[in-house]
N, C-alpha and C positions, 0 to 999 in steps of 0.2 A: 180450197180458195174460194173467195166470194167473187162469183164472176160479174155481179153487178158494180164492183168496184176494183176493176183491174190495176195492176201496178203502173200502167201507163197513163191512167187518168190524173188529172189535175185537180186536186181537191178544192173545194171552196168552203171551209168549215164556217166562216163568218156569215156567209150566205145562207148556209143550211146543208147538211148532210145527214141521211139515214144510213146508220151504220149496224150490221147484223152481226152480233157477238155470241160464241158459245160460252157461257158463264162456266168458270172452273168449279170444281167441287169444293165446298167449304169457303168460297169467295161470297160475301154478299154482292147484291146488286150495286150498292153504294161503293164498294171496293172496285168494281169494273168501271164505274163512272169516275172516280177518284184517279184511277192508273191512266185512263185516257186524258182526262183533264190535264194532268201533270206532263203528258207527252206534247201537249201544245205550248207549254210554256217557252218563251217569255208571253206568249198572247194569252189574253184573257178571254175566253170563250164561254158562252152558256153551253153546258152539256146536262143532258137528262135521260133517264130511260122510262120505258113505256111498260109497265107491268112487272112488280117486283118477283124475284125468285126466292124462294128459302135459301140459306146458306147451304143445306145438304142437298139441294136439287141442281142440275145442270141444264144445259140446254139453251135455247134461243132467247136472246134478250136484246131488244131493239133500243139502240142508242140514238139519240138525236143531237145535233150541234147547231149552234147560231139560231137563225130564225126558224129552222125546222122544228125547234122545241115548242114552238106554238102549236104543233100539230100531235104532241104526245098524247092528249087525250083522246084523239080520234083513233090512234093506233092502239092504245090501251084497252079502247071498247071493243075491239075486234075478237072474234072467236078464237079460243085457244085449243090446241091439241097437245096431249101428253102420252106418255108410255111410262110405266113403272113397275114396281115389285112391291107387294105387301107380304108380310108375315102373319099367317093366321095363328090363333093359339095363345095370343099375348097381347097386352096393351102397354102404352108408355104415357106419361102425362102430356108430352108435346106432340103425341101422335105419330112421332118419327123416331129416329135413332139419336136424337139430341139428348134425350133423357133416358135413364135405365127403365127395363121392365117393371111394371109395379103389379101386375097381375097375369096369370096364366090360366089357360082353359085347355081342356082335352078336345083334340081335333080327330080322334079316331072314330067318330061316328059320322063325320061329314063326309057326303058323298060328292062326287064331281058335279052331278046335276043339280044339286042344292047349292053349291057354289056358284055355278052358271046363272041358275034362275034368280038368285039374289040381286043381280045387276038390273034386273027389269023393274024393281021398284024403286029404281034410283035414276030413272030416265025421264025426259020431259022436264016441267017445271017443278022444282022441289024447293024445300027449305032445310038451311043447315046453320049450325052454329059455328062461327070461328073457333079455331082452337085458342085455349087460354095463353099459350106460347105462340102469339102472332104479333105482326106489327100493327095491328088495329089499334087506333088511339081511342082512349076514354079519358075524358077530362084532361085532354092534352098530354097524356102519357100513354107510351106503348103498352100493350098486354103483357108483353112478355116480359117487362121490367117489372110490373105489378106481381106476375107470376113466380119471378125469382125470388121475390120477398116473401112469398107465401102468402100473399093477400088474395081473398076470393073477389071476383068481380062478377056483375050481372051481364052475361053475354046476350047480345041481341040476335034474333033470327035473321038470315039473309035469304033472299029470294034468287035462285040461281036458275040456270037452264043447263041440263045434261043431255046433249043432242044423242051422244053415242057412249055407251059403257060396255065394253067386252072384256071377257077373259080370253087370254092368248096362250096361257101355259099353267097347267098345274101340277106341281111337284111339291106337296106339302112338307112343311109349312110355307113353302113361297108360293105366290100366286102373281103371274104378270097379267098386266091389263093395259088397255087403251081407252083413253076418255077424251071427248070434244066436248067443250063446254063454254059457257058464257064468261064474260069478265065476272071477276070477284068470286069464284068458285075456289074453294079449300080443297084440295086433293086430299091433305090429310084428314080433313074432316069427313070427305067421302068415305075414305079408306076406315075410319074409326065407326062411322055408321054402318058400314059394310059388314063389319065384324059383329056390330050389335044386332043387325038383321038376321045373323046365322046363329043367335044365342051363344056367341063366342066372342073372342076379341081380335083385333087386327090393327097393326101399324104399318107406317110406311117405311120402306128401306132402301128405295131408290125411286127417282123421278127425273123424267127429262122432258122439257118442253119441245116438241118437235115442229110446232107451228104457231103462227100467231097471224090471223088474217091469212094473207097469200104469202107471207114470208115462212122459209122453211130452215131449219137447223143446218140442212146440208149445205147452204149456201153462205152460212156464217163463219167469220173469221175467228181463229184463236185469239186471245188477248195479245200475247207477246208477238205475234205475227203482225197483227194491226198495228201494234205501237211501232215496230221497226217500220213499217211501210209509211206510217204518219211522219216519222221523223225523217225519212229518205226523201219525201215529197217536198216540193216547194209549196208552201201555203199561201193561196191568194186571198187576200181580204179586199172586198170592195166596199 
């Protein structure tokens, strides 16, 4: 339960509310926004999210309503924290499980120390390319739309900051990790680059956003729970 918004609270969605939601697996961030927007009907309110999560990722999604949507850019710019699992010894075109494995590698010679040491070159200010299968727009079109048609596009390097990157479990081919990073960091790209640094391959199999700024997933609502609470509450418009 989100202690910041107890059921006894009278919401004022038009004036503006910040809602913490645990995005479900295989939902898009826009799916969550749409579900909540529908729960406000017949009221027509502005609803937006701060920081997109991939469909195969779960975890903290910040939702803003009403006048609070003006602060979305501020929330989106805050530091993010993730935990996840990568698979060593293979790659996929999307850098995650959305697409099938396209290349495999032998992991028999990789040592635990090599895997842990590889993290060090990805801390600090780094450059990375976004995945070809991403929501980045080029010429007004999402990259994943071009990728699905088999089109090649010129990807542009991004400057991001990785404050912390640590390995928390190694049971090959699975490797668990934790990352603290700046806005705009693609964890899928980080995982792909990590595999390359080991002269191997890697793709993302699980990702959870645990924190954004001072907000934590432990305080987030499940979507169905929040929708029920919204419908039960008297909505005040001023």
